[in-house]
N, C-alpha and C positions, 0 to 999 in steps of 0.2 A: 608331374604333380601327384600328390598322394591323396588319400582319403580325407574327407572333410572332418570337422570336429565331431564330438559325440552328439547324437540326436537327443533333443530334450525329451524328458519323460512325457508320455501321453500323446506323442505325435507319430509313433511308429505305426506302420500298416500292420494289420492283423496277419497272423500266420495263414489263415484261410485265404485272405486276399492274395498274399504273395504266392501261395501254392497254385492258385488259378493262373496268375501271371506266369509262373515258371512253367506250368504245363503248356500254356499257349505258346510260350517262347520256344520250348523244346520241340513242339509239334511243327512250328513254322520252320525250324531248321531241319526237319526230317525229309523235306523235299526241296529240289533245286529248281525253282520256277524258271528263272531266266535261262539257265543252261538247258533245261528241258524243252523250251520253246524255240531254241536257236538251232539252225541246221548244222549238222556235223560235216557236210560235204559242200559248203558254199564255195570254198576255194577250187574244188574239183569241177564244179559246174560253171564257174565264172567264164572260162575261155569258150566253152560251148555256146553260152549265151552271147558273148561279145562278138563271136564269129558267125552268129546268125543260125546256129544249129538247134538251139533250144530256147524259143521265145518265152516259154512258160516253164522255168526250171523246176524239175521234180525233186524238191529238197527231201533229204532224209534226216530224221530226228533220232536222238538217242533213245534207247528203250528206257521206260520209266523204272527207276530203281524201287520206287514205292508206289503201290497201287493207290490211286486217288480215292477209291472207295473205302479203303482201310483207313486212310488219313481222315476222311470225312466222318467215318464212324467214331473215331477218336475225338474229332472236333465236336461232334454232336454230344459226346459224353461229358464235355466240360460245361459245368453248370455256372453260368455267369450270374444267376440270381443270388448266389451266395456272397458275391462281392459287396462288402459293406461300404467301402469308400466310394462316394458318388463320382468323383473325378476319375479315379482309376477304373471304375465300372464303365464309364462312358468311353474311355480310351480302349478298354479291352473288348467291348461290344463291337466297336468299329473295326478293330483288328480281326475279330472273329468273322465278321461279314466279308472283309477283304480276302481272308483265306478261303472262304467258301467260293468266292469268285475265281480265285486262282486255281482252285481244284476243278471248277467248271471248265476253265480254259484249257487245263491240261487234258481233260477228257475230250475236249473239242478240237484238239490240234488237227489242222489240215482240213477242217470242215467249215461250212458257211456259218456255223454257230459261233465260231471263234471271234469274228470281228465285232458283233454287237456286245459280246462280253467284254472285249477289250475297251470299247467305247464306254461301257458302264464303269470299268475300273479306272481308266486313265483319262476319259473324256475325249472329245474330238478337237476340232479347230474352230474357234470362234471367228466371226468376221473381223474383229479387231486384231486378233493375233495373225490371221492370214494377211491382213493389210500390212502389218509390220514386217512380216516375212517377205512379202512381195516387194516392199519398198527397199529392203536390204538387197535383194537380188538385182533389182534394177538400178539401185543407187551406187552399189560397190562394183565398179567395173574393172578395177585393177587389183590384182592380188600379188602377194610377194613371190619372187622367183623360188622355185623348188631347189633344195640342196641335196647333197648325198644323204639318203635316208639311213637311219640306223636299222639293223636287222633285229630279229627277236632276241638273239643272244646279247647284242650290245645294249638293247633297252633293258633287258633283265639285269644286266650289270648295274646300270644306273638306278633301277628300281631297288635293288638290294642295298645299294649305298644309301639311298634315301631312307629306306626302312631302318637301316643301321643307325641313322641320326636320331630317329625317334626312340630306338632301343637304348641309345645313350642317355636319353631323358628318363626312360622307364624300362629297365631290362626285362620286366615281366610282361610287356606288351605281347599279345598274340597277333602277329601279322607277318606274312611272308609273301614272296612272289615265286611263280614257277611258270615254265613254258608247258602248255598242255596241248596235245595234238588235236583234240576235238573242239578247240576254241577258235573263233575268228576274231582277229583284232585284240583289243585289250579290254578287260572287264574285271570287276570285283565280285566275288562270290563269298559271302561270309567274311572271314578274316584273311582271304587269299587274293592276291592280285594275279589274275590269269592272263597269259600272253599266248596268242596263237603262233605257231611256228612260222607262218608266212607273213607275220606282222612287219610292216615298214613304218617307221616313225620319222618324220622330218626333224632334223636336228633343232630347227628353230622352234619346234613344238614340244620338244622332249620335256623341258622343265615344267611347262604349263600342264602337260599331261600327268606328270608326277604329282603336282599339287592337286590336280583334279582327282586322281584315283587314290593316291596314298594320303595326301594332306586333307582330303575331305572324306571320301568313302571309308577308308581304313581307320582314320582317326576317329570319326564319329562312331564307327562300329566298336572300336576299342573302348571308347568312353561310355557308350551305351551299355555294353556287356558288363561293365564295371558297376553299373547302377543296381540298387536293390530291386528295381523294377526292370526285369530282364528283357521285356519286349522292346525297350529302348535300344537294345543292341541289334535285334533283328529288324527293327523298324516298325513304328506305329502305322496305322492305316494312312495311305496317301502320302507317305514320307518321300516317295521317289521324286516328286515334282520339286520340293524344296531342296532335296539333296542334290539333284542335278543342277538346279539354279545356283546353289551354293558352290558347287564344283566349278561351274563356269565363272562365277564370281572370283574364285581363286585364280583362274587364268587371267582375269582382268587385273587382279591385285598384283600379280607377279610380272605384269607387262607382257604376257605371252598370248593374249588374244589376237590372232592374226586376221587379216581380211578374209582369207580363205576359210578359216574356222567359223567366222561369223556368217559367211555365206552358207557354209555347211549346215549350221543350226537352222538357218532360214529354209534351206532345201528340205530338211526333215519335216518342217511344218507343212510346206506346200505338198510334199509327197503324201503325208498322212491325209491331207484334204483330198488329193486325187484318189487315194485308195478308197476313202469313204464315198466319194462321188462315183465310183465304179470303174475307174481306169484300170486297164490290165497292167501287168508287170512291165511288159515291153513299152506300153504307152507312157507309163510313169518314167521309165528310163529315158525314153526319147525326149520327153519334156525337159529333163534335167540337162541332157546334152545340149538341147537348144538354149538353155540358160547358161551355156559356157562352162559346164562342169566336164572334167575329163571323163571319158567313158568308164574307166575303172572305178573312179570315185563315185560316179552316179550309180554304178552297180551295187556298191556297198550300201549306199543310202537306201536304195529300193529294196534290196534284200532284207535289211533290218526292218523295214516297215511292212513288207509283204510276208514275212516269215509266219509260219503256222496258220495262215489264213487271214492275217491282218493285225499288226501290232501298232496301236496308236500311241504307244509310250513315247516315241521319239519327238512328239510335239511338246513334251513337257520341259525339254531343255530350255527352249526360248521362253516358254510361258513361265517357268520357274524363275528364270533370270529377271524377267520383267517385273514379277511380283516382288522379288527381293530388292530390286532397284527402287521400286515404289516404297517399300518398307524403309530402306535407308534414307530415301528422300524425305520421308515423314519423321525422321529422327529416330527410327527404330534401331536398336542395337543388334549386333550379331552374337553377343556373348553367350546367350542361352542356347544357341543353335549347335554348340559343340557338345552339349550334354548327352546327345544320342541322336537317333534317327527319327525325325518326326516332321510333320507338316507345319508350315508357318501358321496355318489356321488353328493349330493346337497350342500355339505359343502361350495363350492365357492359361490353359490347363497345366502346361509344364511349369509356368510361373507360379501357379497355385501350389503345386507339389513342392517346388523348390522353396517357396516361402515358408512352408510348414516343416522344413528340414528333412524332407523325404528323399532328396536327391543329393548325390555327391558331386563335388567340383570335377571338371574334366581332368583326366589323367595327363593328357598332353593337349597342346593346341597346335593348329597348323603352323608350320615353320615360317610361312611367309608373313605371319603376323608380327614376327620379330624385326621385320624390315620396315623402316619408316616410310620408304617410298611406296610400299604396298598400301599403307593407310592414305597416302596422298592420292593414289590411283582410285581407291574406293570412294574417297570424298568427291573426286571429280565425276565419278560415274553415278553417284547417288541421285536418284530422282530423274535421270535423263529420260526423255521420251523419244529422242532421235537416236536410235541405237547405233547408227553409223558413227556417231561422235565418240563411241567407246574406243575407236581405233586411233584417235588423236594422240600423237606422241609415241605410238607403238608401231610394230612392224605391220 
């Protein structure tokens, strides 16, 4: 898809407003938050932990390429009071505050100050969400048999083919995939899909993972970076929860949400709860093994949650999914969510910007939306309160 039609006279944002937005966007891209709080040696420490030699893994983190104090000085220098448009001003102030929290967390890596900052940024686990997660763990007792997994090279090949399909729609899209030695698993950073060299992806999960990472995270990044308001590419404040919920929704749409995957999302929620409640790394791992998770899988979940001193972000996958299912059940559309990276709670503000002609249509849409069966799957899932029913008709 291409640019929208001409903007009507009198509805453009001022150059001053756009300059503030652009400065904030560039500054947000100057540091690699998720990469910098993720250990570089998780694969190396895995066997020592699983064999009982290291109950409290001493993770190592990459050196910060950018001094948080320097970024903070630049952030403080951005004068948000000059923003004339009230809607844009509200969005930029929230993003400014989120970036302050991220810088606080980078400075607090590996200390006891990290966890409360994480809770402030991502929230914790509500009793209702914990109840849903525990119900999934106790209610889903059978999972699909494992198949011969794809290694990093094989998954990279699939990812490059998937990205090529989007390039066929718009050759100017900035997105690519690569294997990176200091990454664990699969993640998106900016416009790049990063794959750790030790990554193993079950074949039954491969397409769903591609729709999750490429069809959601890279697509919304490409669409958002194409907007006149550039923070929609890097992500407005609180965008992660809706993004991850939308990415799991993509797995449902393509029929790739497996029983093991749903239990995995639930395990992240209960592990975050255990973290906040004071459980040790080893205790959290033991609890997941007792819940019938393979030891290696439990290690990955606990590592993700306990990294840097306690990362509560992993609770947002299930929470974001629940919120989107409620949104769909109430008749809410998904159309505007492809415009960029933002929270569901900001949808009215995005709608206001769009109605004033200040946003462009998406350059591309997730490929699964072209499949009629995907719309059927989403319609069945909309509004469901018993999350285990999401597995009906799927693996």
